[in-house]
N, C-alpha and C positions, 0 to 999 in steps of 0.2 A: 507288370501282370504278362505271366505267358500262358496260355491255355492249348489243350490236347486239339488239337480239329477235328479228333472225332465226337469230343463234346462241347462242340461250339456251340453256345448260346445257352447251355445249361450253368444255371447258378448253384455251388454252391458259400454256403452262407456259415463260419464261423462262429460257433456260440461260447462262449468262455470265461474262465475267470484271469485276471489279470497276473503275467508273471512268466519266468522265464521258459517253458516248457511250452505255453503258449506260443509262444515268439517263435522258438523252435520249430513248432509243429505248421505253424501257419506258411511259415517259409518253406517250409518240405510242401506243402499242398499247394502252393501258390508257384512255385516251381514246375511240377507238373503239370497240373490243369488252368491254376488261376484261381483266386479264391474270388468270390464279389464282395462279400462284405465283411467284418469283423463287429460281433455285435459283443460287449465286452460289459461284465455287472459291475456294481461293486463290491468287494468281499462283506459277508458278517465283519463284524465288529469284533474283535478281541474279546472283550469285556462277553459281546451275548454270547459268541461263541463258547467260551468257557462254563458260563452260568446254564446253556444247553447240555455242556457233555457232562457238568456235574450233576442236571438231573435224571440223566440216565445211565451216568455208572457212581456217584458219588463224589463227594469231593475229599476224602482219601485218594482216590483213582487217580484224581486232576491234579493234587498237587506232585502225584508222583509222575504223574505224564510233563506237569510244568519241568520237574526237576530234573527228568532228562533231559529236557530241551538243554535248559540251563547248563547241567554238568558234562552231559556226553554229544547229543548232535550237533550245540553247537561248537565247541570246540573240533569235533568231526570234521564237521563245514569248513571251516577254515585250513585245516591242514591237507583237506581231500582237494582242494582249489587245482594244485597241481595236476593229479589223477583227473578232474572232471575238464581242465582242457585241453586235455590231451586226447582224452575220448573226443570231445566237440572238433577237435582237430583231426582226428585219425577217421571219422564220417563225417566231415565238411559239413556240419551243423551251425547253421546262422540260428542266433540268439539276436539279432539285430532290432530294437522295436518295432512294432507294429507301425505302420502307414496309416499317419494320423488322417489323411483322404477320401479312407476307407473303412474307417472303428468309428463306430455307433455306442454309447454309455448309457448303459441305462442301470437303476439301481439296485433289479435284479430280475433275472433269468424267470419268474413268477409273475413280474409287475406286469399293467395291463399294457404298457409303453412297451415293453419286450413282443404282448401276443402282435398287436398293431404291429410293428415294425419288420416283425415276420410276416407276417402277411402282406404288407406292402412291397418286399423283397420279393415272396414267393418263389424261394429256395426249393432246387430239384435235390437237394441232400442237405443236410446242416449235419454238420460236426461238433461233438460235443467234447469242451476239456474245463475242468477243473472249477465245474461251477457248483454251485450248491443242489440238492436233490432237485431235478427238473419235476414241477406239478403234470397232472394229467392235462388239464385245460390247454396245455400250452402245449404238450406234445401232440395233441390233436387240431392246433390252432391252424396248422398247416400239411397240406397231404402229402407228407414227403419221411423218410425215414431219417430218425435223429440216432448217429454213430457216435460211437464212445471208444477210446482207448482207454482201457483200466490196466493199473500196476499191480497185475496178481491172476492168477486162473481163478476164474469164476466159475460153479458158485464156490470152488473151498475157501478164496480169500476173497471176502468181498470187504470192501470198506477199504482201510488205507494199508498201506505197505505191508503188500501182499508179498511181495519179493523177501523182505525181511522175517518175517511169518514163516512165509513155508522154510525156510532156513533156521530159524532157529524152531521148529516142530522137525527136524530132520527129516524135512520133506522136500528135499532137490529136483526132483522127480516132480513135481509142478510149484518150481519157481521160474514164474513168468511173467506172462503178458498177455491180457486177451483184448479181442476186438468186437463188439456185442452191440446190437441194436439197445435202443435207452428207452425203458418203460419207468410207468410211476415208481418201480424199486427201487434199492441199493443195489448196485451192478447184477442184477436180476435180468436184462435181457438176453431175449436168443443172442447163443452165440456164431460170429463169425468166423473167426479164427484166435487161434492161440500159439503162442512160442515161449521154448524157454529160455532161460540168459544163464550162463555160466559164469561169475563173480569169482575175480581171480585175487589174490594173495593181496594184492593194492585197492580191492573193493572191501565198503563198506554200508551201511546204515543209509548213507550222504547221496552213495553214487550208486546204489542199487537200484531209484527211479529213474536215473539217464541211463542207465543199460539197458531197462522194459521201453524205455520210450524208444532207443534206437530199435531194438528188436519190433518195438510193436510199430514204428511208421511203413517198413512194405505191405505191412499187413493192412493199416488202414489206408494206404494208398489203394489196395487191390480190393479194400472195401466198398472207398467211394466208386471206385473205375466200375463197378458190382450195382452200387444203389443208381448212378446215373446213366447206367443200360439197363437199370429195372431187371438182373438177374443174383441179385444175394441170397446167399443160400446160406442155411444153417445147419451149424454141427451138432452132435450129441455134447451132452456137457459130461465131461468128466466125473469117475465114479468115486464119491465121499461125500462128506455132511458139507453142508451148507453153513457157512460162518459167517459172522461179518466182527472184523476185527479192527480195533483202534488203537491210537496208540501207543507205545511201551511203554512203562514207567521206569523210573530209574532200578529200582528194583529188578523187574522182569527182563532188563538188557543185562542186569550185573547174571543173575543167575543163568540166563541164558549161554551170555558168554563164558563162564566158569565150568557150564554141561558140557558144552560144543564147540568154543569157540566163535560163534557167530556176533560180525561186526557189525 
């Protein structure tokens, strides 16, 4: 662990779901500041996730999303491995597993055990990545900011796959990433910083999130630095309609591909 002398004694806690983006984000922050602890929640089961999604969107849409995953995003992910490796190498991203001696497992970010652990750790900033929606009781359990990197320009592209949906909507001017404070809504917290990405011919649905993470990491580091110094400043939200986006269906992806070439 290496920590900036400027923030010696300050505690950064990462509150996250398991996954490669969490690994990359941890190592980037740890090299810059030193991360005190990582609290990792157990993901919602696939069965429960699909059931909840069907209650909101209906089974026809969910079945279309499953078809997209099986027939399009899965194969795209496999053929895009060389591009993903290229991006990680070019930007010196470390995707090694989290250190076991600093990782704490909880059943959910909203479980009493998570609140108890946060209060015990008493962090100066909590960095969030890839968790379920965090309840207000958790956000108010410790007197520090919760900061998240969102793969989309909020509030226009809340939810998931914000980069893809911006391109699918011919809205490259809002294809990017946001760093924001976390509130009890879905990607509705105050905006700290935003940046755009410019996907190339080798990029597609499965590489956009990594491009967004690469663009977001410098913003996140600045936000953490400001949080530790107590100098976070919020910026106005971009103009436009706030909308919550979900996973594309097979039919939506094919229609967007035929209409404007979005991959």
